[in-house]
C-alpha positions in Angstrom: -25.0 -5.7 62.4 -27.4 -5.4 59.3 -25.2 -1.5 58.2 -22.1 -2.9 59.5 -22.9 -6.1 56.5 -24.1 -2.9 54.4 -22.2 -0.3 54.8 -18.4 -1.9 54.6 -15.9 -3.4 52.6 -15.9 -6.5 55.1 -19.4 -6.7 55.0 -20.0 -7.3 52.2 -17.2 -8.9 51.3 -17.6 -11.6 54.1 -21.7 -11.8 51.9 -20.2 -12.0 48.8 -18.1 -14.9 49.3 -20.6 -16.7 51.7 -23.4 -16.5 48.9 -21.2 -17.4 46.4 -20.3 -20.4 48.5 -23.4 -21.1 50.2 -25.8 -20.7 46.6 -23.6 -23.0 44.0 -23.7 -25.2 47.5 -27.0 -25.3 47.7 -27.9 -25.6 44.0 -25.3 -28.4 44.5 -26.2 -30.4 47.4 -30.3 -30.2 46.4 -29.4 -32.5 43.0 -27.0 -34.8 45.0 -29.4 -35.0 47.1 -32.5 -35.0 45.1 -29.9 -37.4 42.1 -28.8 -39.6 44.9 -32.6 -40.3 46.5 -34.0 -40.9 43.0 -30.7 -43.9 42.7 -31.6 -44.9 46.2 -35.0 -45.0 45.2 -35.3 -46.3 42.2 -31.8 -47.8 40.0 -30.9 -49.4 42.9 -34.6 -51.0 44.4 -34.6 -51.8 40.1 -31.1 -53.4 40.8 -32.1 -55.3 43.6 -35.7 -56.4 41.9 -33.2 -57.5 39.3 -30.5 -59.3 41.2 -33.3 -61.6 43.1 -35.1 -62.6 39.8 -30.7 -63.7 38.6 -31.5 -65.3 42.0 -34.7 -67.5 41.2 -33.1 -67.8 37.3 -30.4 -69.7 39.4 -32.4 -71.2 42.3 -34.2 -72.9 39.5 -31.3 -73.5 37.5 -30.2 -76.3 40.2 -33.1 -77.5 41.0 -33.2 -78.6 36.8 -29.5 -79.7 37.4 -30.2 -81.9 40.5 -33.6 -83.0 38.5 -31.8 -83.8 35.9 -28.5 -85.8 38.2 -32.1 -87.7 39.9 -33.2 -88.8 35.8 -30.1 -90.3 35.4 -30.8 -92.7 37.7 -35.0 -93.1 37.8 -34.9 -93.0 34.4 -32.1 -95.2 33.0 -34.3 -98.8 32.7 -30.4 -100.7 33.0 -30.0 -99.1 36.6 -33.2 -99.4 37.8 -33.6 -103.1 36.6 -30.3 -103.4 38.3 -31.4 -101.6 41.3 -34.7 -103.6 40.9 -32.5 -106.3 40.7 -30.5 -105.8 44.1 -34.1 -105.1 46.0 -35.4 -108.8 45.2 -31.8 -111.1 45.1 -30.5 -112.9 47.6 -27.5 -113.4 45.9 -25.0 -111.0 48.1 -22.4 -111.0 44.8 -24.6 -110.3 42.7 -26.1 -107.4 44.9 -21.7 -106.4 45.3 -21.6 -106.4 41.7 -25.0 -103.9 41.5 -24.2 -101.5 43.9 -20.2 -101.3 42.2 -21.9 -100.5 39.2 -24.2 -97.8 40.2 -22.2 -96.2 43.3 -20.0 -96.1 39.9 -22.9 -94.1 38.0 -23.6 -91.8 41.0 -19.6 -91.0 41.0 -20.4 -90.1 37.1 -23.0 -88.3 38.0 -21.5 -85.9 40.9 -18.8 -85.8 38.8 -20.9 -84.1 35.7 -23.5 -82.2 37.4 -22.2 -79.1 39.0 -25.0 -78.9 42.0 -25.4 -82.6 42.9 -24.2 -84.1 45.9 -25.4 -86.6 48.0 -27.6 -89.3 45.8 -28.8 -91.8 47.9 -31.2 -94.1 46.4 -34.1 -95.0 49.3 -36.2 -98.1 50.2 -39.8 -96.6 50.3 -41.0 -98.9 52.5 -38.7 -97.7 55.8 -36.9 -94.7 54.4 -33.4 -96.9 54.9 -31.2 -95.7 52.4 -30.1 -98.6 50.7 -27.0 -97.3 48.2 -25.8 -94.1 48.3 -22.7 -91.9 47.2 -21.5 -90.7 50.0 -21.8 -92.0 53.9 -24.9 -90.7 55.3 -27.5 -91.3 57.7 -29.1 -94.7 58.0 -32.9 -93.1 58.1 -34.1 -90.3 56.1 -37.1 -88.1 57.1 -36.8 -86.7 54.0 -40.5 -85.8 53.6 -39.8 -83.6 56.9 -38.2 -81.3 55.4 -40.1 -78.3 54.1 -41.4 -79.0 51.1 -40.8 -76.1 48.3 -42.7 -77.4 45.4 -44.1 -80.8 43.7 -45.0 -81.7 40.0 -44.7 -84.5 38.0 -44.4 -87.1 40.6 -40.9 -85.0 41.5 -40.9 -83.6 45.0 -38.8 -80.4 45.6 -37.5 -79.4 49.1 -36.3 -76.3 50.8 -33.1 -75.7 51.9 -33.2 -78.2 55.3 -30.2 -79.8 57.1 -27.4 -82.7 55.1 -27.8 -86.5 54.8 -24.1 -85.8 54.9 -23.1 -88.4 58.4 -20.4 -86.0 58.0 -21.9 -82.7 58.6 -21.1 -80.9 61.5 -21.8 -77.5 60.3 -25.0 -78.6 59.7 -25.2 -77.6 56.5 -28.1 -76.3 54.6 -28.8 -78.2 51.2 -31.6 -78.2 48.8 -32.2 -82.1 47.5 -35.2 -83.7 45.8 -37.3 -86.5 45.7 -38.4 -89.0 43.2 -40.3 -92.7 43.3 -39.3 -95.0 40.9 -42.4 -97.6 40.5 -41.4 -101.7 39.6 -45.3 -102.8 38.9 -43.9 -106.3 38.0 -42.2 -106.9 40.9 -44.9 -104.4 42.9 -41.3 -103.0 44.4 -40.8 -98.8 44.7 -37.8 -96.5 45.6 -37.0 -93.3 45.8 -34.0 -91.5 44.2 -32.8 -88.5 46.5 -30.3 -86.2 45.4 -29.2 -83.4 47.3 -27.0 -80.0 46.3 -23.8 -80.1 47.1 -22.3 -77.8 50.7 -21.5 -74.7 48.1 -24.5 -73.6 46.6 -27.0 -72.3 49.3 -24.4 -70.0 50.2 -22.6 -69.4 46.3 -26.8 -68.4 46.2 -27.9 -66.1 48.4 -24.8 -64.0 48.8 -25.5 -60.5 50.3 -22.7 -59.2 49.6 -24.0 -58.5 45.8 -26.7 -55.6 47.7 -24.4 -53.8 49.1 -26.9 -53.9 52.8 -28.0 -56.7 55.0 -31.1 -58.6 53.7 -32.4 -61.8 54.6 -33.5 -64.4 52.5 -36.9 -65.9 51.9 -38.7 -68.7 49.8 -42.2 -69.3 49.5 -43.9 -72.3 48.1 -46.7 -71.7 46.0 -49.3 -69.9 48.9 -46.9 -67.9 50.2 -46.1 -70.3 53.1 -42.5 -69.4 54.7 -40.3 -72.6 53.7 -36.7 -71.1 54.4 -35.7 -68.3 56.2 -32.9 -66.6 57.2 -34.1 -64.5 60.0 -36.5 -67.1 61.7 -37.3 -64.9 64.5 -39.0 -62.2 62.2 -40.1 -65.1 59.3 -40.7 -68.8 61.6 -41.3 -71.2 59.1 -44.6 -72.4 57.9 -46.2 -69.6 58.4 -47.7 -67.4 55.8 -45.7 -64.0 54.2 -47.4 -61.1 54.0 -47.0 -59.6 50.4 -47.0 -56.3 52.1 -46.7 -55.2 55.9 -48.2 -51.3 56.8 -47.1 -52.1 60.4 -43.0 -53.3 59.3 -40.7 -50.1 57.8 -39.7 -53.4 56.1 -38.3 -53.2 52.7 -39.6 -56.6 50.0 -37.6 -57.8 46.7 -39.8 -61.2 45.6 -39.8 -62.8 42.2 -41.7 -65.1 41.2 -41.3 -68.4 39.4 -43.3 -70.2 36.7 -44.3 -73.3 39.0 -45.5 -70.5 42.0 -42.8 -70.4 44.3 -41.3 -67.3 45.3 -37.9 -65.8 46.3 -37.8 -62.9 48.8 -35.3 -60.4 49.5 -35.7 -58.3 53.2 -34.0 -55.1 53.8 -34.3 -52.8 56.8 -36.5 -49.8 55.6 -33.7 -47.4 56.9 -30.7 -48.9 54.9 -31.7 -46.0 52.5 -32.3 -43.5 55.0 -29.1 -44.5 56.6 -27.2 -44.4 53.1 -28.6 -40.6 52.9 -28.1 -40.0 56.1 -24.4 -40.5 55.6 -24.1 -38.7 52.6 -25.9 -35.8 54.4 -23.4 -35.7 57.2 -20.8 -36.0 54.0 -22.1 -33.1 52.6 -22.5 -30.5 55.8 -19.1 -31.5 56.5 -18.2 -30.3 53.3 -20.9 -27.1 53.9 -19.1 -26.7 56.5 -15.3 -26.6 55.6 -16.3 -24.5 52.5 -18.2 -21.7 54.4 -15.2 -22.0 56.9 -13.2 -21.3 53.3 -15.1 -18.7 52.2 -15.3 -17.2 55.9 -11.1 -16.8 56.1 -10.6 -15.6 52.2 -12.9 -13.1 53.1 -10.1 -12.2 55.9 -7.7 -12.2 53.8 -9.5 -10.5 51.4 -10.1 -7.8 53.6 -6.5 -7.6 55.3 -5.7 -7.4 52.2 -7.8 -4.4 51.0 -8.2 -2.9 54.5 -4.2 -2.7 55.0 -4.0 -0.1 52.1 -7.0 1.6 53.2 -5.5 2.5 56.8 -2.3 3.8 55.1 -4.4 5.9 52.7 -5.8 7.3 55.6 -2.9 8.1 57.9 -1.6 9.2 55.0 -4.3 12.1 54.3 -4.6 12.7 57.8 -0.5 13.3 58.2 -1.3 15.4 55.6 -4.3 17.9 56.9 -2.9 17.6 60.3 1.1 18.3 59.3 1.8 19.3 56.0 5.2 18.5 56.1 7.6 15.8 54.9 7.3 12.5 55.2 8.7 9.6 54.4 6.6 7.7 51.9 5.3 4.4 52.3 4.4 1.1 49.6 2.0 -1.8 50.0 4.0 -4.3 47.1 0.7 -4.5 45.7 1.0 -2.9 42.4 -3.0 -1.5 41.8 -2.8 0.2 45.6 0.8 1.8 45.0 0.5 3.6 41.4 -3.2 4.5 43.3 -0.5 5.5 46.4 2.2 6.9 44.1 -0.6 8.9 42.6 -1.2 10.2 46.0 1.6 11.6 46.9 2.4 13.1 43.8 -1.1 15.4 44.4 0.9 15.3 48.1 4.1 17.3 46.2 1.8 19.3 43.6 -0.4 20.7 47.2 2.2 21.2 49.0 3.8 22.8 45.8 0.1 24.1 45.4 0.4 25.6 49.1 3.8 27.2 49.4 3.3 29.3 45.8 -0.2 30.4 47.6 1.8 31.3 50.7 4.5 33.1 48.5 2.0 34.9 46.4 -0.3 36.1 49.4 3.4 37.5 50.8 3.6 39.1 47.8 0.3 40.1 47.6 0.7 41.5 51.2 3.6 43.6 50.4 1.9 45.2 47.3 -0.9 46.7 49.5 1.5 47.6 51.6 3.9 49.4 49.8 0.3 50.9 47.5 0.0 52.3 50.3 3.2 53.3 51.0 2.8 55.2 47.7 0.2 56.6 47.4 0.8 59.7 45.5 4.3 61.1 46.0 4.5 64.5 48.1 6.8 66.1 45.1 4.1 65.9 42.9 1.2 67.3 44.3 3.8 70.1 45.6 4.6 70.6 41.7 1.4 70.3 40.0 0.9 73.2 43.4 3.6 75.4 41.7 2.5 75.1 38.3 -0.8 76.3 39.9 0.3 79.4 41.5 2.5 79.9 38.3 -0.3 79.9 36.3 -2.8 82.0 38.7 0.2 84.8 38.3 0.1 84.6 34.6 -4.1 85.3 35.1 -4.9 82.8 32.9 -8.1 81.1 34.8 -9.5 78.7 32.5 -6.2 76.9 32.4 -6.4 77.2 36.2 -9.7 74.8 36.4 -8.5 72.7 33.6 -5.4 71.9 35.6 -7.1 72.1 38.7 -10.0 69.0 37.1 -7.0 66.8 35.4 -5.3 66.6 38.6 -8.7 66.3 41.0 -9.8 63.1 38.7 -6.4 61.4 38.9 -6.3 62.2 42.3 -9.5 60.1 43.0 -8.8 57.8 41.0 -5.3 57.3 42.6 -7.0 57.3 45.8 -10.4 55.4 44.6 -12.0 52.9 47.2 -14.3 50.8 44.6 -12.4 48.3 44.8 -8.1 46.8 43.6 -9.3 46.2 39.5 -11.4 48.9 37.0 -12.2 48.6 33.9 -9.0 49.0 31.0 -11.7 52.0 30.0 -11.2 54.2 33.7 -7.8 53.4 33.2 -7.4 55.1 30.1 -9.3 57.9 30.9 -6.8 58.3 33.5 -4.5 57.9 31.4 -6.0 61.2 29.3 -6.4 63.2 32.3 -2.3 62.5 33.1 -1.5 63.5 29.7 -3.2 66.3 29.3 -2.4 67.5 33.1 1.9 66.7 32.2 1.2 68.7 28.5 0.7 71.5 30.4 3.1 71.3 33.1 6.4 70.5 30.4 6.8 73.1 28.1 7.7 70.6 25.5 5.6 68.9 23.3 4.7 64.7 23.3 2.5 63.2 21.5 0.2 60.5 22.6 -1.6 58.0 19.9 -4.1 55.6 21.7 -4.9 51.9 19.8 -6.9 50.4 22.0 -9.0 46.9 21.3 -13.2 47.9 21.8 -13.4 44.5 22.8 -10.2 45.4 25.7 -12.9 47.5 27.3 -15.2 45.9 30.0 -11.8 43.9 30.9 -11.0 44.2 34.8 -7.4 44.8 35.1 -5.2 46.4 38.3 -6.1 49.8 39.6 -2.9 52.4 38.5 -0.5 50.0 36.0 -0.5 51.9 32.6 0.7 55.2 33.9 3.8 54.9 35.8 4.6 53.4 31.8 3.3 56.6 30.6 5.5 58.2 33.3 7.9 56.2 32.4 8.5 57.3 28.9 7.7 61.1 29.7 11.0 60.9 32.2 13.4 58.7 31.5 12.5 58.9 27.2 12.2 62.3 26.3 14.1 64.0 28.4 12.2 67.3 27.4 12.5 66.7 24.0 9.9 66.4 21.8 8.5 63.0 20.9 5.7 60.4 20.6 4.4 57.6 22.9 2.0 54.8 21.7 0.0 53.2 23.8 -1.6 49.8 22.6 -3.8 47.3 24.3 -5.4 44.1 22.8 -6.2 40.9 23.4 -3.5 38.6 25.1 -3.9 35.4 21.8 -3.6 32.7 25.0 -6.3 34.5 26.8 -6.2 37.8 28.7 -4.7 41.4 27.6 -1.5 43.0 26.7 -0.9 46.1 27.1 2.0 48.2 25.2 3.7 51.7 26.1 6.4 52.3 23.7 7.9 56.1 23.0 10.8 57.3 20.0 13.1 58.5 23.1 16.3 58.3 23.8 16.1 54.7 25.0 18.2 53.1 27.8 20.8 50.8 28.3 20.8 47.6 30.1 22.0 48.5 33.1 19.2 51.1 34.1 16.4 48.8 31.8 17.9 46.4 35.0 17.8 49.5 37.3 14.1 50.2 36.3 13.0 46.7 37.5 14.9 47.1 41.4 12.6 47.9 44.1 15.0 49.7 46.1 16.8 51.4 43.5 16.7 55.0 43.6 15.3 55.6 40.2 12.6 53.1 40.4 10.1 55.8 42.3 11.9 59.1 42.4 9.2 61.1 40.1 5.9 61.2 38.8 3.6 59.9 41.1 6.2 57.7 42.4 5.2 53.6 42.1 7.7 52.0 39.8 8.1 49.6 37.3 8.8 47.1 40.1 6.0 47.9 41.2 3.7 46.9 38.5 5.8 43.8 37.8 5.4 42.6 41.0 1.5 43.7 41.2 0.6 42.2 38.2 2.1 39.0 38.9 0.5 38.4 42.5 -3.0 38.4 41.2 -1.5 36.5 37.6 0.5 34.2 38.4 4.9 34.1 37.2 3.3 33.7 33.3 2.4 37.1 33.1 4.3 40.3 34.1 6.2 43.0 32.7 8.9 42.8 29.4 10.7 45.4 29.2 12.3 46.1 25.3 15.0 49.7 24.9 17.7 50.3 22.3 19.8 53.9 22.7 18.3 56.8 20.8 15.8 54.5 19.4 13.2 54.3 21.9 11.8 52.0 24.9 8.4 49.6 24.7 7.2 48.3 28.1 4.7 45.7 27.7 2.5 44.6 30.3 0.5 40.8 29.8 -2.2 39.6 31.6 -2.8 35.7 30.2 -5.8 34.5 32.3 -5.5 31.4 29.7 -3.9 28.0 29.6 -1.0 28.8 32.1 -2.5 32.2 33.8 -4.6 32.7 36.7 -7.6 34.7 37.1 -7.4 37.4 39.6 
């Protein structure tokens, strides 16, 4: 499995795309988790603490507002004197007037105070309300309510059931009690003030926290005087600021008077948020991984299909090198490579055909060379010459003749290989010309111009002698003349060999006949090796850029040039 992932394009694509997805996802996830956790642990807790402090300030303002409302009744001498008069007089008409006056003041207080609800004047002797702003219960047990704070003769009570006579839903309210004493009449009463019904609901609005919370009110001794969770935090019990046995989160704000607000949040609230975030992140991560795998598969298919086409095309070329319709992938990059492959395939097929043709031509040349090793007529004529010379008793000439003939015969039948050095070919020409000068009565001069740098160049065996033979047999025809042999390097790489004469020259038809393989003149004289054989031999070894070139003019002579090109455009044997 590991080798498949390591050694295949498909495996590497899967690994690369997975890494490109997993690594950024892991980094982003780690940073997000750290940021989210930091936010939950620090900023969110800080925000909750700030909200608790705001609630503390709001509650303090509510209590101050209620205190101010009670002061308008308790500290106003006009009102208090009327109330004392109401308590001491028996005049019902006067009581009625005083009642209306006080109720008007209560209505004004209710109107100007945003938090004041029920206002009542309670007799200190029997706790019966004798003047109130709203219908209330006959008897008020105000000191049975949980005490939040007591300061400056004023008692502040935590939320409790309202004394409103028509409070059927048990709405809880804050209340304060202020005692008013009249030492002249030796009488006293209480100013009882409740908050309105919406105060507690607006103060402890849990929506602002985003998580379910419970509110507690604590007195200066950390006694619970109000609880929204009375099962776990019952009233009049001691509240623990820190409880290691519980995983609840506790946020507490203290007032200047010592009472406190506590907000209790479940300990798993933050963890639920983190788990929710982790669930979403894992979902996105899995989707990303699946998408990466899908993209890896698509990319692999995009690459695999062209590779599969390449493989089939290569197999076709190897198994069946014949024409096959070209297939295109409609992908620019792959089609460009495929186009080059098709061009290379055509070039390879052409080269194979060319090699096949050359091998066939080379085989034919070798067969023809064996068939034309030595013309029997040549041997017969040479032996006749030996016989004539012997009759004339010129033994030195016979030795010379036989020596040259032996060299030529040995060179022609040599087993050293198909190629010889230029020096060896030149030596053979010298032997041949010496032999021919003895044989023929007319005189011809041979001029050799050989560049020394070409003496060690390898050339096919027996390519110069047919050119010299052509000059002797077709150039002079029993006339004296000069034969020039020039060998020099080819400018483009290779070698140039030119045999020229100043003989009779030939017509264009005669030139063409010499290069025709089946023409009688192509190999009817001398050693029996025609110019057509030399031409095909050169091309068989060196390609069509090399070969034989004949130039001739009647009455001026003939020049036969062999070009062997081994540079650009030519081939090595």
